[in-house]
N, C-alpha and C positions, 0 to 999 in steps of 0.2 A: 474656776469656777465661784460664783458665788454662796451664800449662805442664806439667800432671799430673795425670792422672783414670785411675778404675780401668778402664773400657769407653773405648773409642770405636768408635762404628757411623761408617761410611762408605758412609751412601747415604742419605735420605730417601721410599723408597719403601716400599709396605707389609710389607715385609719389616724396613726399617729402624725403621718407626714403632713394633710390637710390640718388637723390639729394645731399643731404647731405655727404652720406656715400660718393659717386665718389668724391667731391670736397677736404673733408676731406681727403681723401685716397692722394689726388695728393698735397696735403702738404697746401693746403689753411686753412686759419683760419674761421671758419666756425658755423654758428649758425643758429640753427635748433629751432623753435618759432612752440609752437602748442597748441591750445587750453586746452588740456590735454594729458597727459602722459600716463595716461590709454588708451586713445583712439588714441597710435602711431601704426600705419598698422591694424588700426582696419576694419573688413570686415562686414558692415551694412546688405549687400544682401548675397548672399548664400557664407558660410565657403570654396568657394573652388578654389583651383589652376589649371589654364589649358586648358585644352580643344582645339576644332579646330582652328588653328594660335597659337592659346595665348600660349598652351604649348611650341610652339617652339620661342616664344620670351619669354619663362620664360629662356627658354636654351642659348636663346642669350646676355641675363643679365648677365647670369651665365659664359658664356664664354669671356665677359667681364669684369668682377672682381665684378658683385651688387654682391646681398645677396639676392635676393627674394627665390630663389632655393633652398641657402644651408638650411633655415629655413622653406619652403616648405616640406625640406626631413628629418627634424627632426621627426617628429612624426607625418604622416598623420594617419586620419582616415580607409584612402582606397587610394589605388590606380590603376592605369591601363593605359594601352595603347588604344587608341581609333582608329579604323577603321584600324584594323590588317588582315580584309579581303580585303583589295583595297590598293591600291599601296603607298610607301614609301614619298609619296609627299604628302599624306593628313594625314598619320600615324601623334599622339600628343601623350603627356602624359595628363592625369587628374586626379590629389588628391583631396579627401575632407579634407578640414584641421579641425583643432580643434580652435575655433573662438576665445578661451581662450592662449592657447599656444603657436598660430603661432603669436600672437603679443609682447607678451613675449619674444619669441627667437628672433623678428627682435629688440625690445630694448636692447636683451642684446647684439649682434652684434654691434648697434651702439654706446654702453656703450665703448665697446673694442676696436674703432675707435680711433685712434688722430684726435688731431687737431678741432676736433668736442664738440660741447659743444648746450644741450639739454633745453629750459627753456616753463615754460607754460606761457603764457602770448599771446596777442592779437594783431595784427597791427592793427594799425587806419588810417594807412597816409603812403603815399609812397614821399619821397623829392628825389626832381630831379632839376636839373638846364640846360642850354644849353649846358653841356657836356655830359648829361645823367643822370641817376640815381644816387644818392650820399648818401640812406639810406632808414632808416623806423621810424616811432612814433610808439611806445608802450603804450599800455592804462595805464600798469604798470611802466613799464621799463624807459619811456620817449623817447628821440631820441638816435639812435646807427646810425651809418655811416658805412656804405657798398660800394665797388666799384661794387659789383651786386647784385642782389638781383632778386631769383626764387622763381614765385607764384605759389604752387601745392595746394590752396584752397581745391579744387575736388570739392564735392556738399555741402562745406558749404556757397559759396559768395550768401550774402543777400537770404538765404535760406527758403523757407515756407512748413511746412509739411501739408498736408491734409488726411484724414478719412474721406470718404466720401466728404461733401460737407463743414466739419469742417476743418478750414485752424489755423495754427501759427505758426510766427515765429520760428524756429530752427532747427537744423541741420538732419541729421538722429540719429539713433538710442538715441532720445531725446536729442541729446547734442545741446548747444549754437550755434546758427547761427553766422556767420562774417556780421557782419550788417554796416561795415562802409568800407569796402574796395574797394565796387560797386564806390562810390564816388570818391576816389582816383584814380581810374582807370579813372574815366569820366573825372576828371580834366584834368591828364595826354591826354586826347583826345582819350580814347582808346574806338575802338567800341564795347558793349557788346551784346550779346544777353539770351533769355530765355531758357533755355533746362528742362527738366524734366526726372526723373526714378523712378520707382517702386520697393516694395520689397512683397510679399507675406506676408500671417500670420506665426505665427509659433503654432504648436504644442506639447502636453504632453503627450511624448512617451507612459504613462502607460494608456492613453485614447484611444488609439489606437488600433484598430484590425486589425493585420499581415496576417490574416490567407488566406485572399483570395489574399494580395497582390504579386509580381512576385517578387523574391530576387534575387536582382543587386549586386554579390560580386565583390569585388577586385579583382586583375590578383598577380598568383604567380610569383617570379622574381626579379633579381636585379633593380629594376625600381626606376629611380632619377629623378630628373630637373637637380641636380647642377653634375657637373663633378668630383669635391674633393668626394663626399658621399661613403662612403665603407660600413656604416652598413643600412641595407635595412630589410621596414618592411613586414615579412612573412604574407601570407597570412590569417593566422591561428588568427595572431592577430588584423588583419584588421577587418572594421566595414562592415556591408551588408547597403546598399540602398534596395528599396522600387520601385517600380511599379506599378500605380494605373492609373484605366482610370474614365473622368467625366461621369456621367450617366444622362440619358435621363432628371431627376428630374433637376439635376444643369444648364443644358441647359435653360428650362423652367424657372427656376428662371430667372438666369443672362437677359433672354430676358423679360422678365414680369418688370424689374426694370432697365432699361437704362437709363432712366431719374434719376433714386435716383445715379447714377453713375457722379463720379464730373469729367469725362474724354468725359460724356458724355452730361452733362447739363448746359456747358460754363463756369462750374467753373474754370478749368484749360483749358489754351488756349495754352500752348508754348508745344514745338516741344518734346517728346520720341523716344526711341527707336526702329527702326523697328523691330530689329531679338530679342529682348526680352517687347514683347507687353501684355499687360494686359490680363487676360483670357476673359473679355467684348470685347474687342479689337478681339480676334480669333474667339469667338462667333461672330463677325458679320461680320467676313472678309472672314472669312471662314464658312460659313451659312448652306451647302451643308455636310457640316463634323457631324456623327452623335455622335463622342465623339475625346476629348482629353486627348494626354499622361500627367500625373503628375510623380513627383518622391516624393519619402520623404525619406530626407537625415540626416544624424544626424547633430549635432552645436558641440556636445562637447563628450567631450570621455567618461567623468562620467558626465549626464547632463538628463533633460528630453526634452531638444528643438529640435523639429524636423523642419526642413524647408519645407511647401511644394511647391519644383519646379515646376514652369508653372502656378501655382495662384495668380500672380499679380495680384491686385485690386484695383479700388478705389470709393468702395460702402462703404455704413454707415455700422457700428457694427455689427448692426442688420439684416441685410441681410449678411453680411460675414458668420454671424454664420448659416446662411439657406445655402447657399452657399456649406458649410462646412461641414456641417452636411447630407448633398444630396451624398456626395460622401463613396462608399464602403469601407467599415471598421473604416470611420469617425464619424460613426450616432452620437456617444457618445465622440466625439472630444473634449478636453478644448483647448481653443485659448490660450495661452502664453500672444501672441505680436499681434495685427491686423497688418493688410496689412492694407499699407501705400503710396501714391507717393510724391516726392518730387521736387519743386520745387528751380532750384538757376542758377546764372547770370556766365556766361561760357563769353570769350574773342572769337572773329571771327577769324576764322585763318587767313584770310588775317592779320590782324594785327602781325605777324612773320613769321620768314625766316626761314630755314632749319635748322639754328641752334637752332631756339625754342626764339630768341631775338624779342623782341617787335623792329619792325623799327624805329619808330620814337624817342623810348626811348634807347639808349647804355648803355647794361648792365641790363636790365630789359630783365626777361626771365621768361616763362610759362611752365607748364608742367601738364600731368594728365586731369583731366576730365574738368580742368577749359577753355582749350584747345579745347573742345567739344569733346571729345571723351569718349568711355564707359569701364568699366572693368579694377579691379587690376593690369592684365598683358598688359595694354597698357600703364596705367600711371607709371609703373615701369620704362618702356622701354624708355617713353617719358623724366621719371625725371633721369634716367642715362645719357642720353643725354644731358639734359639739366645743370646738373651739369658737366659734363664733356667739353661741351662748355662755359660754366661761367668761368669756372676756367683755359682753356688755353686762352681764350682774356685778360686772368689778366697776365699768363706768358708770352704773347706775341708769343705766338704760331699760326699754322694752326688751321681754325677750323675741328670741327670731325665730316664729313657728310658720312654719309651710304649709298650707293647705292641701286637700286629696286632692283638687283640681290644679293645683298649681304645678306641683311637679312630681316624679315618682319619689321622689325624699320625702315629701309630705305623705306620700301613700305609704311607703314603709316603716317611717316611725311612729304613723298614726293606726297600722295594722300591729305594731308590734308594743305598744301602751295598752291598746285597747281591746283585743283580741289574744294578744300573748302567741305565742307558735309553740309546738311543742316539738319542736325539729329545728335544724339548720334553716333560718328564714332564706331565703332566696324571693328576688324579684322577679315577677314574669307580669308582662301585659297584662294579663289575664286579671293581676290582682286591683287594675286601676279603672273604673268604673267610666271615670273621664277620659281614657288614654288617647278618645281623638284629639282634647286638648291639648296632650302631652307628648307631644312631637318632637322626633329629632329636629325637625326643621325651625321649629320654635323656641327653644329652650331659652336663647339668647331674651325673644319678647317676654317671655313668663318673671324672667330672673334677673336680668341686667339692672333693671331699674332699681332693684334691691342689693345687688352687688356695691352699685356706685353709692346709695345711702346709709348702708352701714359701714363702708369704707373699703372694703375687699378691692373693688375692682378701681382700677389706675385711671385718671380723668379721660388718657390717649383713650382706652380700652372704651370708656364710655360714649366718647366722642365718636367713634368710627361706628358704632352701635346705632346712635342717633341720627349718625350718615345713611349707614343702612336704611334705616326705616322708612326715612325720609323720602330717599329712593325709589323703595318698593310703593312708598303709595305715590308718589310722582308716577312712577307709571304704570301704577294699576290705573289715574288717572288720566292717563293718557291713551291706554289701549280704550279705556271706556269711549271718550269724545271721538278718538281720529280710524277713519276709516283705510284699509289697505290698502299704498300705494300703489303694489308691484301687481297687477291684478294677473297677468300673462303669468307668472311666477305663482301667485294662488292657486289658481287656474291647475296647472303642471300641478302643484301637492295637493289638492284634490284628485286629480284623477291617479298619482300614485299613491294616495289611500285608498281607489277604491269607494270613496264617497262622492255625491252626484252631486256637481256643482250649479250654483246656480248664476246666471251673470250681472251680478249685483254689487252695490257695496257691501264689503264685510267690514264690520267695526272689528278691532283685535280681541277687547275682549268676551265679543259672541265666539270667537274662533277660541280663545282659551282656553273657554267652559267646555270645546268639545272633547270627547279623551282622546281622540287623535292628534291632538297640535300641542305642542311645548312651545314652549316662551323664546326657546333659544332658535325656532324653524323661524317665527316669528319677526324678528331680529331684519333677516336680509329682504323682506317683503313690505317693511314699515321704514320710510326714511324718518328716524327721529329715534328710533326706540335705541339705538345700542348707546346713545347718549347719556344712558341713564346709566351706565359702567353695574353692573348687576354681574356678581363673580355665579361660580356653577351654587353657590350658598344661598344667594341673595336668590336667586332664580327659583330653586326650588321651595321655597317659603312662600313668594310670591304667586306661584303656580300650584300649591297647595292650600292657599287663601282661597282662590279664585276658584278653581275646581270642586273646592269641595264644602264654600261657601254656604250653602242652604243646614246641612248636617252641622257645621261650626258652631250655626248661630243657636240652633237648635240646644246642642249640646252645654254653650256655654248659658242658655237659660234655666237648663235643668241643673247646673251648678251654684247659679245664682241661688233658685228659689234655696236650694240645699241648705246653703253658706246662713240666712237666717238666722237656722239655728245656730249655727258656728258664733254667732255675734251674742248670743246669748250666755254670758260668762256665769257659770258655779262659784259660790264664796269658796273657797280655800277652807275654811271654819266650820263647811255644812255638815249636819250630822246625819248619815246616811244612816244607820245603824237602829235609831229611834223614830225617824219619820215614817209616821201614819201613812198606810195604802200601799206603802210599797212591799213585795212580798218578800219573803226569806232568802232567797238567790241575787235579787237586783241589790237589797242592801249588803251582803257580802262585796259584791264585783264591784258595787257603785265606792266600796269602803275601800276596795283594795288598790282599785285604778285612780279613784280622785280625780274623774275627768273634768278638761278643763271646763268645758261648755256640755251644751245642750246637746248639740249636736252628734262631739263625741261620746257621750252619755249612750245615743241611742243606739251608739256603733257597737257598744260593748256586750259583748256575746254573754244572754242572760238575763239581757235590760230589753223587756217587751215595750211596745208602743203605750201600753198602759203605765205602764213604770215613770214611763217621758213626761205622760200629763200629767203625772203625781209632783214633778219634779218643776213642770211648770206652774202648778198651784202653788205648790209653796212658794217660789219665788215673787209670784204675782202678792200672793200674801204676807212676805218680807217686803214690799213695794220695789223687786229688783227688776220687775219688766213694766 
């Protein structure tokens, strides 16, 4: 290990992985410091990637040049597209991962990355002067200089684990906690808060009776997160998951023992994620529900451990055993690992800006759960953005900030810095006002140009992206001009679909705009259509463009209109506290957030349209608009 680096990343979780890969790929001399190489990209909770909105984030990370999607596609235990019965705005991939193989693949990708060094050590202090961050102090390695430092400590920062009311200082999966960095951050004047999350028990597969559980299979097809993936996992090689429900006895046990739960007896009073509650919280909050669904999901391709999704709890071990044994098929289940809750320190969102840099300490960045978020995918997106912005700053280039109309990553960062959060933040499709623009199928169309320009996306990937876009455009032009050649086959297709057929010439585009027809069905009916060589991914992108064209155009227009305010930048030195015409609340909120643009100012809670008008008037007086 050298004693000087351009960028140091603290923590080898999903944020740290993407941050270190990004900065090293951009040519910066990068050091990743992790407590354990064995826990790089660890999945202490459910080992799955994707899900609602999250699956789109993985595609976005990949389109920009990140590695989460590549690793997730290497050997998924199961993969499926969610919400296929709904519109394209909410469709997304979800895959069950092998808890050992996924981290191994990530570590392989990191070790192939030039300019990146990885060490096992612990950062015990942060060094800064009036100009900003200057380096770190390592527990074993001593002082190391750096021009930028990215904190990606996840749930390890001053972590404390509880099984029932029994607590001990440690990180997830029995790992050591990071016990020194909290004091270092506080010494720098950075505000922290206490958050928590939890995880359910793991059960031994051979002790489970699956006979009455509903099988939840994967899905056939060329499904992948990464645009560079060419080898797909067929359905016959995927492992099933299983659906069960709580019993009346389960609910009775929980209600009778609420006072034993650390979440209800005062042992834990920190804030947990609303969208991933404990089973006892669900029983209390939804007291009228007679049952709650649970999923049994494998953690390894070869192994006995099954994850009981939806059964996070803060009950003691003996009560956990009663609860598990009250579930159908789990009467004799052996618990391999008891459920636990974990408390940890996080940086308050008002401390960092849209580049994820701490406002008062130039060069110090944060990413992942330490920002107040939850989830592997959110962490990866934030890590990539922190790594990119830390690097661009050192290279003397403009920061990279994604708009809300461009990506879920942009929505997440904007939500954090403008609205803050009072709980661990989780991405949902409902948070995005332009979600029809932020689809699974078009992440490359939205972001690959950025990835190439920044320097993250390799040339061959960018050229493949361009080739795909040209092929889609050419295919749409062909469909627009060309009449279906196989009229007999078309008439039969109409009959099979129960749709009235007129004996006339049908152009391909006319048919594809109809809900009954898919692109793949038109290929054998139209001579020359197969020559465009579109794979399943490209076909989906083409179909969505054609079928939802009117809605997409309308939403793009709305986004463009609102984007005008995003281009009206606010001076960094503007004095909100003494600005005439602003309400007191608006002055305080604007001073705390320090918005980058007029559009961002208008999204801050407590800033109303009249306050935005005052800002606009002030800018005009100063000749800035």
